[in-house]
ROTIRO-579167 format. One record per atom (N, C-alpha, C, CB): z, x, y. Coordinates in steps of 0.001 Angstrom, whole numbers, padded with zeros to 6 digits, always signed. Atoms other than C-alpha are relative to their C-alpha. Glycine has a CB too. Example, Ala and Ser with C-alpha at 12.3 -4.5 7.8 and 13.67 -1.06 7.14 Angstrom:
BEGIN
+000000+000890-001190+007800+012300-004500+000000+000900+001200+001246-000992+000027-000060-000820-001190+007140+013670-001060+000730-000770+001090-001415+000414+000462
END
This chain:
BEGIN
-000195-000599+001318+018077-004610+004402-000049+001510+000110-001062-000502-000998-000041-001452-000024+019089-000978+004001+000204+000512-001415+001117+000512+000939-000154-000603+001315+018537+000921+000790+000660+001355+000172-001367+000132-000730-000741-001231-000186+021146+003651+000631-000446+001050-001008+001499-000254-000123+000408-000940+001041+020081+005215-002656-001495+000184+000027+000451-000479-001381+001432-000300-000075+016695+006908-002576-000678-000375-001305-000235+001491+000317+000700+000447+001188+014377+005163-005014-001079+001009-000367-000609-001397+000215+000989-000989+000404+012261+007560-007064-000860-000440-001160+000676+001267-000352+000823+000426+001129+010850+005540-009958+000050-001506-000118+000468+000662-001311+000064+001451+000170+009864+002009-010920+001055-000452-001002-001410-000438-000464-000966+000544+000939+012265-000265-012770-000564-000049-001404+000433-001382+000432+000413+000156+001391+012157-000248-016528+001025-000875-000733-000147+001392-000699-001049+000822+000574+014753-002937-017124-000466-000749-001238+000505-000975+001024+000475+000786+001123+012624-005031-019424-000272+000868-001214-001249-000758+000383+000358-000874+001105+011578-002042-021496+001221+000616-000670-000919+001089+000483-001182-000658+000554+015083-000704-022019+000635-000861-001083+001021+000299+001108-000628+000738+001093+016862-001693-025224+001423-000379+000380-000007+000832-001299-001340+000468-000296+020048-003716-025016+001019+000677-000913+000078-001521-000146-001035-000545+000870+023325-002320-026301+000372-000999-001081+001237+000386+000812-000361+000870+001114+024609-003706-029592+000971-001074+000462+000612+000816-001150-000890+001098-000323+026230-007144-029247-000224-000622+001354+001375+000458-000084+000249+000554-001325+024721-007917-025821-000478-001440-000099-001028+000846+000752+000403+001402-000061+024181-011560-024844-000823-000228+001246+001225-000937-000020+000899+000280-001116+021655-013134-022486+000059-001473+000377-001439+000402-000351+000047+001370-000505+021576-016246-020296-001115-000105+001029+001366-000421+000618+001117+000215-000915+018600-017678-018387+000138-001350+000688-001343+000085-000748-000071+001239-000789+018621-020286-015596-001247-000090+000871+001302-000047+000882+001192+000232-000822+015510-021767-013911+000284-001099+001012-001221-000375-000881-000183+000995-001064+015600-023607-010576-001256-000043+000869+001261+000331+000868+001197+000164-000833+012994-024925-008116+000363-000635+001337-001057-000859-000727-000168+000539-001352+012774-025706-004376-001364-000376+000566+000714+001028+000926+001218+000414-000702+010119-027627-002439+000315-000077+001490-000533-001381-000539-000223-000004-001441+010004-026859+001278-000889-001032+000693-000261+001397+000576+000790+000943-000794+008738-029235+003962-001335+000624+000394+000779-000436+001260+001311-000546-000384+005096-028909+005076+000073+000992+001154-000928-001125+000376-000105-000883-001159+006251-027207+008291+000400+001433-000377+001005-000567+000980-000409-001336+000431+007519-024240+006259-001159+000986-000019+000627-000070-001371+001164-000895+000027+003963-022862+006183-000135+000789+001294-001275-000797-000250+000074-000711-001277+004487-021763+009803+000792+001303+000006+000498-000890+001106-000732-001264+000059+006754-018933+008685+001212-000074-000892+000419+000419+001372-001119-000015+000944+008963-018452+005610+000255+001438-000437-000289-000913-001236-000397-001331+000431+010875-015237+004860+000780-000112-001304+000844+000710+001092-000658-000017+001308+011928-014517+001254+000604+001380-000216-001002-000358-001149-000693-001265+000231+014515-011827+000420+000606-000003-001397+001096+000238+001073-000515-000109+001364+015233-010744-003161+000462+001430-000245-001079-000416-001041-000512-001334+000285+017204-007816-004565-000655+000624-001220+001489-000053-000197+000451-000615+001244+016063-007321-008142-000742-001016-000864+001190+000589-000772+000845+000886+000795+013297-008857-010241-001446+000180+000412+000431-001474+000162+001418-000021-000360+009573-009487-009996-000359-001279+000748-000889+000162-001260+000400+001145-000812+007857-011792-007507-001510-000189-000123+000418+000194+001490+001418+000343+000043+004515-013570-007837-000282-001018+001097-000409-000558-001404+000381+000883-001106+002802-015202-004852-001390-000549-000281+000036+000753+001374+001269+000640+000304+000001-017719-005378-000339-001054+001052+000041-000631-001396+000415+001095-000865-002024-020281-003463+000396-001324-000650-001533+000051+000270-000434+001288+000517-000505-023725-003864-000954-001119+000369+001376-000322+000507+000890+001140-000226-002200-027128-003946+000687-001140+000727-000543-000499-001312-000746+001059-000679+000527-029182-002218+000517+000510+001337+001170-000500-000879-000533-000437-001297+001858-029148+001380+001373+000664-000179+000107-001204+000976-001285-000684+000068+004814-026863+002010+000018+001084-001055+001097-000987-000273-000150-001117+000925+006033-023864+000089+000890-000420-001166+000589+001240+000721-000763+000299+001216+007277-024229-003492+000464+001311-000628-000855-000829-001015-000572-001211+000584+009604-021628-005025+000717-000342-001305+000975+000682+000994-000690+000122+001285+010679-021370-008667+000671+001331-000321-000991-000417-001138-000733-001212+000351+013359-018873-009697+000385-000038-001474+001257+000159+000885-000471-000150+001377+014130-017602-013192+000984+001158-000026-001193+000241-001001-001065-000995-000001+017446-015792-013402+000374+000350-001433+001235-000515+000776-000427-000477+001313+018308-013682-016435+001132+000997+000173-001180+000641-000773-001141-000917-000011+021659-011999-016978+000279+000429-001434+001266-000667+000645-000321-000550+001318+022385-009722-019940+001289+000799+000123-001168+000892-000551-001289-000691-000063+025931-008569-020586+000667-000039-001369+000922-000640+001075-000647-000192+001287+028538-008007-023297+000317-001256-000774+001224+000735+000197-000367+001237+000691+029493-011626-024082-000821-001164+000534+001507-000289+000159+000776+001168-000411+027714-014972-023965+000688-000746+001125-000225-000934-001181-000739+000708-001041+030447-016540-021881-000171+000678+001357+001483-000082-000364+000157-000725-001258+030167-013808-019246-001423-000101+000516+000389+001464-000176+001397+000142-000420+026364-013987-019227-000235-001385+000601-000957+000236-001196+000155+001364-000525+026496-017780-018748+000673-000148+001358+000582-001024-000984-000742+000109-001258+029084-017468-015987-000751+000682+001145+001401+000615-000151+000667-000742-001064+027220-014804-014004-001351-000614+000368-000189+001448-000418+001310+000599-000285+023842-016555-014338+000117-001180+000949-000673-000446-001292-000193+001137-000904+025313-019542-012503+000570+000374+001347+000890-000997-000636-000638-000424-001250+026785-017459-009683-000969+000651+000987+001116+000962-000306+000980-000497-000975+023556-016209-008080-000038-000975+001174-001430+000160-000649-000075+000819-001217+023645-017482-004490-001383-000106+000643+001022+000600+001007+001300+000255-000627+020373-019044-003255+000254-000702+001333-000935-000867-000934-000224+000575-001331+020563-019612+000486-001336-000359+000622+000780+000985+000913+001273+000491-000513+017811-021716+002014+000155-000564+001408-000572-001064-000932+000082+000591-001334+016813-022726+005519-001416-000534+000173+000364+001046+001127+001307+000656-000053+013954-025229+005865-000194-000595+001385-000126-001100-001098+000069+000412-001408+013204-025388+009602-001380+000266+000604+001070+000731+000814+001320-000346-000514+009463-024698+009870-000100+001496+000212-000290-000745+001309+000037-001433-000315+008765-021353+011532+001431+000520+000054-000745+000270+001355-001359-000518+000080+011817-019222+010800+000752-000453-001238+000760-000405+001209-000639+000397+001253+012546-020757+007383+000329+001230-000839-000906-000962-000793-000428-001148+000812+014323-018523+004856+000316-000440-001425+001235+000685+000631-000458+000153+001382+014967-018150+001157+000586+001336-000400-001168-000444-000977-000700-001243+000289+017587-015504+000367+000658-000083-001374+001052+000301+001089-000652-000110+001305+018640-014471-003134+001117+001031+000135-001027+000407-001135-001154-000861-000249+022143-013047-002875+000837+000125-001262+000853-000549+001159-000949-000261+001084+024346-011451-005497+001360+000250+000637-000452+001223-000892-001299-000175-000667+027904-012045-004189+000771+001184-000571+000840-001273-000130-000655-001222+000437+029803-008776-004335+001252-000290-000831+000362+000854+001203-001197+000335+000751+032915-010534-005642-000270-000204-001478+000627-001229+000567+000370+000231+001395+031078-011419-008848-000918+001092-000544-000673-001349-000139+000924-001063+000401+028564-008578-008892+000332+001290+000749-001470-000420+000268-000344-001249-000694+030396-005448-007716-000939+001138-000369+001432+000400-000318+000997-000978+000419+027871-003424-009711-000989-000678-000945+000672+001230-000684+001027+000499+000911+024634-004098-011579-000716+001193-000620-001011-000937+000740+000752-001054+000669+022497-002124-013971-001341+000209+000687-000206-000337-001482+001333-000412-000422+019480-000246-012693-000304+001298-000718-000102+000164+001564+000321-001127+000881+017665+002286-014852+000264+001352+000648-001445-000077-000427-000205-001268-000686+017918+005027-012201+001295+000019+000800-001167+000286+000912-001298-000011-000656+021433+004172-011100+000860+001141-000500+000711-001317-000214-000912-001078+000381+024400+006511-011420+000381-000116-001467+001261-000020+000879-000280+000011+001433+025064+007517-015020+001345+000631-000344-001098+000719-000740-001312-000590+000248+028495+009115-014599+000957-000405+001119-000098+001548-000106-000993+000494-000954+031747+008300-012791+000009+000803+001298+001378+000031-000627-000035-000823-001211+031367+011201-010329-001290-000101+000817+000256+001449-000370+001281+000172-000700+027824+010185-009317-000150-001459+000392-001202+000461-000889-000005+001393-000463+027714+007038-007189-001276-000302+000766+001232-000281+000885+001144+000492-000775+024691+005105-005972+000215-001481+000268-001359+000245-000752-000181+001405-000345+024572+001753-004251-001124-000462+000909+001364-000226+000674+001010+000595-000854+022336-000626-002297+000671-001043+000885-001150-000629-000840-000467+001051-000895+023016-002837+000711-001061-001088+000086+000324+000569+001406+000947+001122-000007+021435-006278+000576+000695-001234+000545-000563-000274-001425-000509+001228-000622+022114-009272+002822+001503+000081+000257-000311-001211-000887-001391-000161-000409+025445-007889+003969+000945+000468-001080+000492-001263+000527-000854-000464+001091+026789-006834+000548-000441+001383-000462-000031-000994-001178+000277-001314+000568+027046-003301-000809+000318-000068-001499+000840+001131+000720-000140+000134+001448+026478-003299-004571-000277+001346-000648-000956-001090-000560+000196-001266+000701+026893-000289-006829-001080-000150-001065+001319+000481-000638+001061-000034+000996+024062+000695-009151+000418+000929-001125-001346+000455+000626-000403-000783+001158+024913+001873-012645-001179+000162-000952+001190-000661-000719+001044-000250+000974+022529+003481-015100+000455-000208-001427-000513+001382+000158-000570+000228+001327+024742+002464-018046+000184-001500-000206+001356+000756-000169-000092+001445+000263+024313-001043-019493+001380-000421-000508-001058-000410-001014-001356+000332+000449+027797-000868-020974+000955-000143+001179+000519+001071-000964-000867-000046-001177+029177-000510-017465-000282-001117+000997-000148+001327+000687+000389+001003-000993+027330-003279-015588-001004-000975-000615-000602+000679+001261+000955+000962+000547+025317-006458-016252-001430+000321+000433+000371-001416+000435+001424-000071-000343+021534-006440-016339-000367-001323+000658-000903+000282-001273+000313+001218-000760+020416-008928-013673-001437+000066+000484+000972-000179+001202+001354+000123-000564+016903-010078-012819-000179-001415+000520-001101+000343-001065+000355+001298-000566+015818-012883-010520-001489+000051+000309+000853-000336+001292+001442+000055-000203+012076-013484-010859-000360-001231+000814-000744-000007-001348+000398+001097-000876+010360-015650-008239-001484-000289-000144+000337+000326+001458+001382+000457-000107+007151-017670-008292-000104-000808+001286-000435-000851-001258+000143+000644-001316+006081-018631-004749-001414-000555+000113+000300+001008+001170+001305+000619-000212+003241-021091-004137-000051-000557+001422-000269-001125-001053+000156+000459-001382+001979-021738-000614-001452-000392+000237+000445+001099+001011+001380+000431-000241-001108-023626+000626-000748+000969+000898-000019-001386+000618+000837-000870-000828-004011-021924+002396+000450-000064+001454-001486-000397-000118-000377-000077-001401-003142-020742+005902+001475+000215+000244-000419-001224+000684-001443-000171-000165+000583-020304+005262+000334+001425+000432+000733-000343-001305-000507-001297-000452+002620-017435+006711+001257+000323-000788+000288-000002+001538-001124-000398+000840+004942-015621+004299+000377+001457+000266-000339-000203-001488-000542-001357-000100+007166-012534+004584+000922+000183-001196+000765+000241+001375-000704-000096+001280+008370-011444+001128+000510+001425-000203-000927-000418-001172-000619-001318+000189+010803-008579+000466+000692+000057-001358+001013+000303+001138-000606-000193+001314+011948-007198-002893+000416+001465-000114-000989-000404-001154-000478-001375+000016+014114-004099-003274-000377+000698-001304+001515+000036+000200+000267-000590+001308+013848-003416-007033-000897-000941-000803+001326+000286-000763+000919+000824+000761+010790-004809-008780-001365-000059+000655+000557-001392-000163+001370+000096-000472+007135-005647-008312-000228-001298+000774-000968+000092-001173+000476+001219-000656+005420-008124-006005-001506-000051-000195+000387-000037+001534+001431+000161+000245+001992-009462-006970-000478-001300+000623-000311+000025-001515+000627+001190-000585-000142-011851-004915-001328-000235-000699-000202+000157+001545+001234+000336+000700-002998-013684-006601-000651-001206+000672+000275-000289-001501+000736+001094-000620-005553-015752-004678+000659-000587+001229-000204-001069-000984-000698+000519-001183-003284-016121-001644-000925+000027+001209+001281+000820+000287+000816+000093-001212-004900-017194+001628+000900-000322+001181-001113-001076-000153-000841+000232-001166-003138-016868+004972+000482+001305+000577+001181-000883-000355-000610-001207-000528-000832-014354+006605+001143+000378-000934+000502-000202+001475-000947-000391+001029+001203-012353+004126+000505+001416+000251-000641-000103-001387-000599-001329-000034+003635-009447+004335+000824+000186-001262+000876+000198+001275-000767-000367+001186+004938-007824+001151+000722+001310+000287-000921+000128-001260-000827-001169-000300+007791-005323+001502+000744+000390-001270+001001-000290+001176-000628-000428+001241+008911-003295-001532+000745+001301+000147-001024+000133-001075-000741-001250-000014+011228-000439-002385-000687+001067-000812+001392-000211-000514+000623-000997+000867+009709+001334-005380-000985-000612-000978+001056+000756-000758+000889+000639+000951+007865-001223-007460-001404-000170+000549+000553-001335-000403+001393+000199-000387+004141-001913-007410-000141-001207+000918-000881-000174-001240+000434+001121-000833+002771-004074-004583-001491-000180-000242+000314+000245+001532+001403+000212+000308-000545-005696-005456-000475-001353+000503-000236+000114-001494+000638+001255-000393-002971-008382-004341-001385-000046-000612-000071-000142+001551+001318+000211+000593-006042-009801-006073-000609-001261+000588+000088-000101-001549+000710+001170-000507-008601-012126-004501+000639-000653+001196-000126-000995-001066-000669+000555-001178-006672-012533-001270-000933-000180+001180+001143+000884+000402+000795+000270-001193-007911-013732+002097+000934-000199+001181-000910-001244-000200-000811+000165-001198-006430-013370+005564+000521+001319+000516+001149-000926-000273-000635-001161-000623-004116-010956+007358+001166+000433-000885+000487-000326+001460-001004-000454+000969-002122-008960+004759+000575+001349+000423-000615+000100-001416-000678-001280-000148+000451-006172+005130+000807+000265-001256+000910+000017+001261-000756-000415+001179+001745-004366+002038+000698+001308+000334-000927+000154-001257-000803-001130-000466+004571-001968+002920+000967+000397-001107+000770-000354+001314-000799-000432+001139+006167+000075+000129+000755+001272+000329-000882+000212-001227-000775-001205-000236+008834+002739+000023-000567+001185-000751+001436-000217-000392+000524-001101+000806+007757+004930-002878-000936-000485-001095+001139+000783-000614+000881+000529+001031+005680+002639-005056-001457-000068+000433+000462-001362-000404+001427+000126-000245+001947+002102-005332-000346-001290+000741-000754+000060-001308+000626+001199-000543-000193-000362-003400-001397-000100-000603-000052+000036+001574+001305+000223+000613-003198-001810-005276-000532-001348+000469+000088+000055-001558+000616+001231-000503-005544-004391-003727-001427-000077-000509+000035-000058+001557+001343+000227+000510-008690-005863-005259-000575-001279+000601+000007-000079-001540+000727+001184-000448-011204-008216-003670+000583-000709+001198-000088-000950-001096-000565+000639-001193-009524-008831-000305-001083-000298+001034+001086+000892+000620+000887+000356-001102-011277-010567+002607+000849-000219+001247-000844-001274-000337-000781+000137-001226-009834-010058+006084+000558+001322+000460+001121-000981-000199-000661-001212-000484-007447-007569+007637+001038+000433-001023+000659-000232+001395-000904-000497+001031-005429-005336+005326+000686+001274+000480-000762+000258-001317-000798-001183-000314-002620-002893+006128+000757+000396-001264+000988-000269+001199-000690-000518+001187-001376-000749+003223+000780+001235+000406-001008+000329-001154-000870-001067-000506+001596+001515+003988+000995+000375-001095+000747-000444+001309-000990-000468+000968+003624+003643+001551+000632+001291+000484-000640+000203-001383-000657-001249-000360+006158+006404+001966-000540+001165-000812+001500-000118-000195+000504-001071+000856+005098+008467-001031-000916-000521-001105+001159+000756-000613+000875+000541+001027+003114+006123-003248-001462+000068+000399+000378-001423-000303+001432-000023-000252-000653+005980-003559-000509-001388+000390-000748+000513-001232+000664+001247-000391-003018+003314-002181-001366-000040-000662-000129-000118+001559+001306+000161+000636-005973+002005-004180-000576-001353+000399+000108+000124-001551+000659+001215-000492-008400-000538-002659-001368-000099-000656-000128+000007+001567+001260+000182+000710-011347-001999-004585-000701-001268+000475+000239-000056-001517+000882+001139-000303-014224-004277-003488+000575-000929+001067-000267-000793-001263-000565+000796-001091-012686-005415-000216-000981-000090+001166+001334+000605+000475+000750+000198-001240-014548-006889+002752+001042-000153+001093-000973-001261-000073-001175+000062-000843-011974-005983+005304+000040+001109+001041+001228+000060-000845-000439-001065-000896-010606-004012+008174+001218+000618-000667+000326-000536+001467-001054-000634+000786-008490-001559+006176+000680+001098+000797-000567+000568-001300-000819-001051-000584-005657+000510+007615+000988+000447-001067+000737-000490+001300-000842-000534+001070-004028+002708+004969+000768+001205+000506-000847+000378-001233-000864-001075-000493-001089+005030+005679+000970+000384-001109+000771-000433+001295-000960-000485+000986+000841+007173+003191+000633+001290+000490-000676+000216-001368-000654-001238-000374+003376+009924+003627-000529+001175-000808+001498-000126-000180+000487-001080+000852+002394+012038+000638-000919-000503-001103+001164+000743-000609+000872+000537+001024+000354+009717-001554-001465+000069+000384+000376-001412-000294+001438-000015-000226-003406+009526-001900-000507-001387+000372-000730+000514-001241+000688+001253-000314-005809+006835-000629-001337+000011-000722-000192-000183+001548+001216+000087+000805-008617+005706-002926-000660-001349+000290+000315+000166-001537+000737+001222-000340-011245+003159-001763-001285-000030-000809-000306-000077+001532+001180+000139+000836-013938+001890-004145-000748-001274+000370+000385-000010-001490+000819+001151-000351-016760-000379-003014+000493-000677+001268-000019-000993-001141-000419+000782-001144-016488-002964-000270-000769+000321+001262+001442+000202+000239+000640-000205-001288-017535-003158+003353+000936-000401+001121-001304-000787+000087-000827+000280-001167-016086-003386+006857+000325+001285+000733+001289-000721-000406-000416-001268-000613-014073-000453+008222+001210+000539-000739+000321-000182+001511-001112-000673+000668-011665+002097+006736+000645+000976+000969-000475+000733-001282-000782-000990-000732-008920+003981+008555+001118+000452-000926+000565-000581+001354-000968-000519+000964-006866+006223+006241+000755+001175+000592-000699+000419-001302-000859-001045-000564-003927+008423+007273+000985+000437-001079+000757-000507+001285-000954-000513+000980-001994+010664+004869+000661+001259+000531-000694+000282-001345-000675-001222-000393+000585+013372+005347-000507+001194-000787+001491-000146-000180+000470-001108+000837-000375+015530+002393-000901-000475-001132+001182+000758-000575+000840+000508+001069-002382+013275+000115-001478+000078+000321+000368-001409-000304+001451+000000-000161-006131+013204-000443-000504-001397+000336-000684+000518-001273+000707+001257-000261-008527+010505+000767-001328+000056-000734-000213-000240+001540+001248+000046+000760-011366+009494-001543-000610-001386+000138+000238+000353-001497+000713+001260-000206-013970+006799-000810-001321+000071-000749-000232-000284+001522+001249+000032+000756-016892+005739-002986-000648-001374+000147+000249+000332-001496+000767+001234-000052-019547+003128-002277+000409-000972+001078+000089-000669-001282-000434+000886-001088-018171+001765+001006-001092-000108+001056+001313+000514+000638+000983+000255-001047-020375+000207+003695+000724-000319+001300-000950-001159-000397-000650+000241-001281-019108+000548+007258+000589+001268+000579+001078-001043-000148-000578-001144-000697-017231+002816+009628+001160+000593-000791+000469-000407+001399-000982-000721+000808-014885+005447+008218+000760+000989+000872-000684+000732-001176-000842-000944-000718-011944+007317+009733+001110+000465-000938+000589-000641+001298-001052-000545+000852-009531+009648+007903+000727+001125+000715-000581+000501-001330-000843-001029-000605-006638+011838+009053+000996+000462-001060+000739-000538+001287-000946-000527+000980-004740+014111+006662+000677+001251+000540-000709+000308-001332-000686-001215-000407-002140+016795+007157-000511+001204-000774+001500-000149-000193+000475-001108+000818-003105+018985+004227-000913-000469-001129+001175+000761-000574+000847+000508+001063-005120+016751+001944-001474+000095+000323+000352-001413-000297+001445-000030-000176-008866+016800+001428-000545-001415+000188-000675+000680-001203+000687+001279-000197-011318+014023+002344-001351+000073-000685-000163-000336+001518+001273+000031+000711-014191+013104+000063-000529-001418-000011+000150+000537-001439+000632+001321-000029-016598+010196+000553-001403+000114-000580-000045-000574+001453+001307+000024+000646-019637+009349-001581-000628-001371+000171+000115+000361-001495+000761+001260-000018-022361+006711-001384+000379-000895+001180+000221-000760-001302-000269+000777-001202-021523+005654+002171-001298-000614+000526+000663+000883+001081+001155+000626-000642-023845+003307+004069+000469-000764+001228-000748-000944-000983-000290+000757-001230-024025+001501+007445+001178+000600+000774+000299-001467-000340-001092-000685-000690-021719+004106+008968-000391+000213+001455+000336+001356-000686+000276-000186-001421-021818+003729+012742+000928+001046+000607+000144-001326+000749-000975-000965-000508-018698+005856+013301+000640+000723-001170+001082-000697+000871-000602-000826+001043-017421+008753+011162+000907+001019+000674-001092+000707-000879-000983-000881-000632-014204+010509+012252+000956+000500-001079+000779-000740+001147-000872-000596+001013-012282+012926+010015+000754+001172+000603-000814+000456-001235-000843-001077-000513-009367+015214+010898+000931+000449-001124+000815-000461+001265-000911-000530+001015-007588+017480+008404+000668+001261+000517-000750+000288-001319-000690-001217-000398-004991+020174+008870-000534+001210-000755+001495-000142-000231+000496-001123+000797-006049+022384+005980-000901-000465-001141+001167+000801-000560+000824+000501+001086-008061+020159+003665-001485+000074+000307+000377-001411-000314+001454-000015-000153-011792+020231+003067-000537-001410+000206-000664+000644-001223+000658+001281-000262-014229+017454+004030-001371+000014-000658-000123-000272+001535+001300+000109+000658-017158+016344+001896-000481-001441+000110+000081+000450-001494+000532+001335-000260-019295+013370+002976-001425-000080-000532+000042-000333+001520+001346+000209+000525-022367+012026+001151-000374-001472+000134-000095+000457-001478+000470+001375-000097-024481+008925+001698-001119-000139+001002+001132-000919+000371+001003+000287-001014-026778+007292+004251+000700-000095+001352-000779-001316-000329-000643-000047-001314-025617+008279+007739-000979-000293+001131+000640+001357+000217+001045+000218-001005-028758+007131+009557+000450-000909+001133-001225-000586-000653-000464+000923-001042-026840+004429+011502+001081+000606+000881+000519-001270-000629-001129-000591-000719-024211+006856+012823-000354+000302+001456+000458+001280-000699+000133-000339-001420-023829+007060+016609+001168+000856+000473-000093-001274+000848-001168-000819-000329-020460+008836+016579+000432+000767-001244+001170-000879+000545-000442-000834+001110-019437+011750+014372+000960+001051+000536-001208+000664-000726-000990-000986-000430-016292+013821+014756+000747+000496-001233+000992-000607+001054-000691-000585+001141-014973+016207+012083+000727+001255+000471-000996+000327-001162-000836-001116-000460-012115+018630+012739+000891+000442-001157+000864-000407+001251-000875-000526+001038-010453+020867+010141+000652+001287+000486-000782+000246-001310-000678-001230-000375-007881+023610+010539-000550+001191-000765+001492-000126-000239+000510-001116+000800-008980+025781+007631-000911-000465-001130+001155+000797-000574+000844+000495+001076-011026+023563+005350-001478+000060+000334+000379-001406-000335+001451+000008-000182-014776+023553+004839-000503-001418+000228-000703+000624-001218+000625+001299-000280-017150+020745+005870-001372-000021-000661-000116-000262+001546+001298+000189+000632-020080+019457+003820-000492-001411+000285+000079+000259-001526+000598+001296-000301-022368+016633+004991-001344-000107-000695-000157-000202+001525+001264+000281+000643-025208+015118+002951-000410-001417+000359+000093+000189-001536+000499+001323-000342-027352+012228+004177-001439-000146-000473+000101-000249+001517+001352+000243+000493-030446+010677+002638-001007-000080+001138-000039-001280-000817+000864+000077-001180-031882+010076+006140+000772+000503+001211-000508-001456+000235-000627-000569-001182-031224+011556+009569+000375-001078+001016-000927+001019+000640-000322+000861-001134-029389+009769+012372-000653+000546+001272+001535-000116+000181+000424-000481-001313-030525+009971+015981+001254+000538+000686-000698-001147+000860-001280-000572-000429-027848+012406+017055-000150+001477+000341+001065-000183-001092-000157-001420-000287-027020+015739+018636+001383+000426-000468-000199+000301+001522-001265-000452+000584-024340+017592+016683+000302+001414+000479-000053-000051-001554-000472-001320-000421-022359+020506+018101+000949+000517-001071+000706-000059+001406-000795-000590+001081-020865+022817+015450+000680+001257+000512-000884+000322-001240-000778-001147-000462-018080+025271+016274+000905+000452-001133+000832-000350+001274-000850-000532+001065-016507+027499+013612+000707+001251+000484-000825+000304-001266-000729-001193-000383-013842+030136+014003-000520+001218-000738+001479-000177-000262+000469-001146+000778-014837+032421+011142-000891-000414-001166+001183+000791-000520+000821+000454+001108-016769+030258+008685-001482+000038+000327+000397-001392-000395+001440+000006-000184-020530+030321+008150-000534-001406+000186-000678+000657-001174+000666+001285-000233-023014+027540+009033-001345+000010-000709-000179-000278+001528+001278+000154+000691-025904+026323+006888-000532-001390+000313+000150+000217-001548+000568+001277-000426-028190+023581+008272-001368-000190-000632-000102-000073+001540+001301+000426+000504-031049+021817+006457-000280-001362+000611-000036-000050-001580+000322+001246-000691-032570+019146+008721-001453+000067+000462+000965-000245+001210+001430-000093-000329-036408+018968+008638-000344-000761+001286-000841-000540-001160+000417+000620-001252-037866+018254+012087+001016+000071+001107-000333-001401-000237-001043-000073-001024-034589+018835+013925-000118+001286+000801+001388-000097-000638-000088-001194-000835-034058+021285+016766+001357+000647-000214-000220-000342+001500-001245-000705+000304-031467+023918+015852+000120+001215+000908+000055+000422-001496-000268-001137-000872-029954+026363+018338+001320+000648-000408+000038-000439+001488-001205-000738+000340-027399+029071+017621+000371+000920+001155-000195+000807-001304-000517-000867-001052-025279+030734+020308+001392+000454-000402+000024-000727+001382-001276-000511+000484-022536+032884+018816+000520-000855-001134+001023+000057+001129-000613+000847+001020-020193+030676+016823-000329-001476+000191+001498+000189+000006+000312+001400-000303-021639+027478+018318-001453-000288-000346+000276-000319+001492+001330+000472+000363-024621+025678+016797-000205-001392+000574-000192-000004-001539+000361+001342-000461-026441+022648+018201-001181-000489-000830-000346-000007+001531+001047+000590+000828-028491+020406+015923-000385-001343+000607+000471-000164-001486+000473+001237-000620-030605+017705+017577-001018-000667-000934-000632+000284+001406+000863+000736+000912-032157+015090+015298-000551-001245+000693+000767-000386-001283+000708+001118-000629-034726+012503+016439+000241+000045+001509+000468-001370-000597-000163+000046-001456-033945+011356+020014+001347+000562+000454-000146-001428+000491-001319-000535-000368-030404+012737+019914+000857-000999+000742-000161+001231+000843-000714+001050-000735-028934+009395+021037+001506+000047-000233-000531-001364-000397-001426-000020+000311-025588+009766+019278+000621+001360+000242+000226-000410-001431-000743-001223-000264-022898+012404+019708+000786+000413-001238+000943-000184+001201-000737-000507+001137-021499+014589+016937+000678+001316+000306-000910+000157-001177-000750-001243-000176-018859+017337+016909+000631+000385-001327+001085-000147+001106-000626-000542+001199-017818+019506+013976+000713+001288+000400-001055+000255-001142-000817-001139-000431-014992+021998+014536+000858+000446-001176+000892-000370+001238-000846-000535+001061-013409+024227+011898+000677+001277+000474-000822+000265-001277-000697-001222-000374-010818+026949+012254-000546+001195-000757+001491-000141-000252+000509-001127+000788-011939+029125+009367-000925-000467-001127+001165+000801-000584+000844+000492+001078-013941+026893+007059-001477+000036+000336+000392-001393-000352+001448+000013-000181-017685+026883+006546-000503-001420+000249-000699+000604-001226+000644+001295-000256-020073+024065+007569-001354+000004-000691-000154-000277+001542+001256+000125+000744-022897+022919+005309-000573-001386+000261+000217+000238-001536+000620+001280-000358-025266+020183+006583-001359-000095-000657-000128-000154+001538+001293+000280+000619-028153+018666+004651-000385-001425+000342+000043+000216-001547+000490+001308-000438-029861+015779+006485-001499-000044-000256+000327-000264+001516+001422+000072+000364-033168+014982+004803-000676-001082+000819-000179-000279-001518
END
């Protein structure tokens, strides 16, 4: 699947008003796959919303609801019956493809499609190139919504170009791939990957491994017990509650964590990193190009600490001291250390702070930012 037109906003098809005299047709269909389909089913859709749930029967069950809105009832009825559903039920490698044949759908309406004859936008999907029009008088409004139910332990790969994908209570291996719409999961369990082009990723209550990747959208994770790997080009990463490990990478967005228990790693190009109410942190690694770093919580379990900023300041606050020796090197920023009972040495721009037995290793390096440490 190749998206030629750069997506910059979520669909608003349902919210848009229909032109006078428009007609609508709706068709619902259902498929039940063999039990072996749980070993690997790929779903490909162009436009609509997709919901993924845990099913109670063997095999994967898919229900589609197609809606077409156009100028006449006869045309709406005709087009609604021409959506091409291609299925392959072969166990691992099974497929469910929703295709809009170009011969019947040379163009479709999309809110951010071209709005004038000299401005052309299009999308390539399953071998067809379809034009996108921002004028409902010029093209039909088409939506194919999917409801996918799969039993615990199933493996699904779900792709949707225009629209949202939401998983609820799914258990197994799941990949969600979106263009600009929201990707979300609630109460999931297993190995999940949510990969978005420019839309948001929101996950609540996950248990297992979680990869959240967006080009420019933000990532928000709440109350997850997981190994989290979050990557955004320019969006922010926001983690609230939960436990396990966090690895966050942004190009220019900020990273903010509150109330997480476990190891924490963040890398930003120009964004800041702020973490509050951390606990059980054995490893803390933060690297920013020009953003500041502010960490607060209980760092007593830390055995590894590495913070590197190009020009941002560093602030560390811990309710109790770890057993660690920290080396602080600043280019032009000042250093302020409050650590009762610790041994503090200053040699030029390099400070050494040894707390308790000094078992762990810590390094703080800033180009021009200040360093403020308060370990009570």
